[in-house]
C-alpha positions in Angstrom: -8.3 -32.1 -32.5 -11.3 -32.1 -35.5 -10.0 -30.9 -38.8 -10.2 -27.5 -39.2 -11.0 -25.7 -42.9 -9.2 -23.3 -44.8 -12.5 -21.8 -45.5 -14.3 -21.2 -42.2 -16.4 -22.9 -39.2 -18.6 -25.7 -40.1 -21.9 -26.1 -38.4 -23.8 -28.9 -38.7 -27.7 -28.9 -38.0 -27.8 -32.9 -36.6 -31.8 -32.3 -36.2 -34.2 -31.3 -33.4 -32.4 -29.2 -31.1 -29.1 -29.9 -31.8 -26.1 -28.6 -33.3 -22.5 -29.2 -33.8 -19.8 -26.2 -34.3 -16.6 -27.3 -35.6 -14.1 -24.1 -35.7 -11.4 -23.1 -38.6 -9.0 -24.0 -35.6 -10.3 -27.7 -35.1 -12.6 -27.2 -32.0 -15.4 -29.2 -31.6 -18.6 -27.5 -29.7 -21.7 -29.4 -29.1 -25.1 -27.5 -28.5 -27.7 -29.4 -26.8 -26.6 -33.4 -27.9 -30.0 -35.4 -28.8 -31.1 -35.9 -32.6 -29.3 -37.4 -35.5 -25.5 -38.2 -35.8 -22.4 -37.1 -36.0 -21.2 -37.4 -32.4 -18.4 -38.7 -33.6 -15.7 -35.9 -33.4 -14.0 -35.5 -30.0 -16.0 -32.6 -28.0 -13.6 -29.4 -26.4 -17.0 -27.9 -25.3 -20.8 -29.0 -24.8 -23.6 -26.5 -24.4 -26.6 -27.4 -22.5 -29.7 -24.8 -22.6 -32.2 -26.7 -20.0 -32.9 -29.7 -18.4 -35.3 -31.4 -21.2 -35.0 -34.9 -21.7 -34.4 -34.1 -25.5 -31.2 -31.7 -25.0 -29.5 -33.6 -22.6 -28.2 -36.7 -24.3 -24.4 -36.0 -23.7 -24.0 -40.1 -23.7 -24.0 -39.5 -27.1 -20.4 -38.1 -27.0 -18.2 -40.6 -26.0 -15.6 -39.4 -27.3 -14.0 -35.9 -25.8 -10.3 -34.4 -25.0 -9.4 -34.1 -21.9 -10.0 -30.8 -21.2 -13.3 -30.9 -22.7 -15.9 -28.4 -20.6 -19.3 -29.1 -20.3 -21.5 -26.2 -19.4 -25.2 -26.5 -18.3 -27.6 -23.6 -17.6 -27.2 -24.6 -13.9 -23.9 -23.3 -14.3 -24.3 -20.5 -16.6 -27.5 -18.7 -14.9 -27.0 -18.0 -11.1 -29.5 -15.9 -9.1 -30.5 -14.0 -12.2 -27.0 -13.5 -13.4 -26.0 -14.9 -16.9 -22.5 -16.0 -17.0 -19.8 -15.1 -20.2 -17.1 -17.7 -20.5 -13.8 -16.8 -22.6 -12.1 -19.8 -24.4 -9.0 -19.7 -26.5 -11.2 -20.3 -29.6 -14.4 -18.4 -29.0 -16.6 -16.4 -26.3 -19.5 -18.4 -24.9 -22.3 -15.8 -23.9 -25.9 -17.2 -21.7 -28.8 -15.4 -22.3 -31.8 -15.5 -21.9 -34.4 -18.4 -22.5 -37.6 -20.0 -21.4 -40.5 -17.0 -20.5 -43.1 -19.8 -21.0 -45.3 -22.2 -19.2 -43.5 -25.3 -20.1 -39.8 -23.3 -19.8 -38.8 -21.5 -16.7 -36.7 -18.7 -17.4 -35.0 -18.9 -14.1 -34.0 -22.6 -15.3 -32.9 -22.1 -19.0 -30.9 -20.5 -21.4 -29.7 -19.5 -24.7 -26.1 -19.5 -26.2 -24.9 -16.6 -28.1 -21.4 -17.7 -29.5 -18.5 -15.7 -30.6 -15.6 -17.6 -32.9 -12.5 -16.4 -33.2 -13.3 -14.4 -36.3 -15.8 -12.6 -34.9 -18.5 -14.8 -36.3 -21.3 -15.3 -34.2 -24.0 -18.0 -33.8 -27.3 -17.9 -31.2 -28.9 -20.7 -30.3 -32.7 -19.4 -28.5 -32.7 -23.2 -27.0 -36.6 -23.6 -25.8 -38.7 -20.4 -25.4 -40.7 -17.7 -26.4 -40.3 -14.0 -26.5 -38.0 -12.6 -23.5 -36.8 -9.0 -22.6 -33.1 -9.5 -24.3 -34.1 -10.2 -27.7 -34.2 -6.5 -28.8 -31.1 -6.2 -27.5 -29.4 -9.3 -29.2 -30.5 -6.9 -32.1 -28.2 -4.5 -31.6 -24.9 -7.2 -31.7 -25.0 -7.6 -35.4 -25.6 -11.4 -34.9 -24.6 -13.5 -38.2 -26.5 -16.8 -37.6 -29.7 -17.4 -35.4 -31.6 -20.3 -34.7 -35.3 -20.3 -33.0 -37.2 -22.8 -31.5 -40.7 -22.9 -33.4 -42.5 -25.9 -32.3 -45.2 -24.1 -31.3 -46.3 -27.2 -28.9 -43.9 -26.5 -26.0 -42.5 -22.6 -26.8 -43.2 -20.4 -29.5 -44.9 -20.8 -32.8 -43.5 -19.7 -36.4 -44.9 -16.5 -36.5 -44.2 -16.0 -32.6 -40.3 -16.9 -33.9 -40.3 -14.8 -37.2 -41.2 -11.8 -34.8 -38.1 -12.4 -32.4 -36.2 -13.2 -35.7 -37.2 -9.3 -36.8 -36.5 -8.2 -33.0 -32.9 -10.0 -33.2 -32.1 -8.9 -36.4 -29.7 -11.6 -38.0 -27.9 -11.7 -41.3 -29.0 -15.6 -41.1 -32.3 -16.6 -39.1 -33.0 -20.7 -39.1 -35.5 -22.5 -37.9 -35.1 -25.4 -35.6 -36.7 -27.6 -33.0 -39.5 -28.1 -35.1 -41.6 -30.7 -33.8 -41.7 -33.3 -30.9 -40.3 -36.3 -31.9 -38.7 -35.3 -35.1 -35.6 -34.2 -36.2 -37.1 -31.8 -38.9 -39.9 -30.8 -40.6 -40.0 -29.0 -43.5 -44.1 -27.7 -43.6 -43.2 -25.9 -40.0 -39.5 -24.2 -41.4 -41.8 -22.9 -44.4 -44.5 -21.7 -41.8 -41.2 -19.6 -40.3 -41.8 -16.3 -42.5 -38.5 -14.6 -41.0 -36.1 -12.2 -42.9 -33.2 -13.5 -44.3 -34.6 -16.7 -43.6 -32.4 -19.8 -44.1 -33.4 -23.0 -43.8 -31.4 -26.0 -42.8 -32.2 -29.6 -43.3 -31.6 -31.9 -40.5 -28.4 -33.5 -41.5 -27.2 -30.7 -43.9 -23.9 -29.2 -42.4 -22.7 -25.4 -43.7 -19.8 -23.1 -43.9 -20.5 -20.2 -41.7 -18.7 -17.2 -43.4 
């Protein structure tokens, strides 16, 4: 178990589409491992949004607890039904993602994670606008990560529009440029309300 913090949960933006959350209980959640560093902490949960190689480098996480779970889009989306997983330290909901020519909506999910104290983190995964985003706007999401590369997925302008629908307390651009962990120019083009720019390699406290 990783060391938790009395001040709350910690989130590391590793770069590209990769995130690591350490809950205040010390549980470690990885989302779409691929970019950057910070894969040394023993995993309790690994979440995969879709099958592209820049989201599925689970081999980077060699240190896993005995009860570590890997949940991918294949288990989380079956015959159009999006699954929810209730764990001791979090609720994990698969939500719509994809919906563009490069990402089949039937083979992609985003993740909405509700931590033990109610703080919520939404990772869109590779996507364009989905029908569910307006519904998510009624959930009072705290932190939302929006893909905005504009090549394989929506661009910063469309991502900002989606952020307006989701209406999170903090809207964060990620997955900004193929082959680059972070792109400051693209991040600044994400003109969303309540924008929060987190450079690759930076860790924040979720509160």
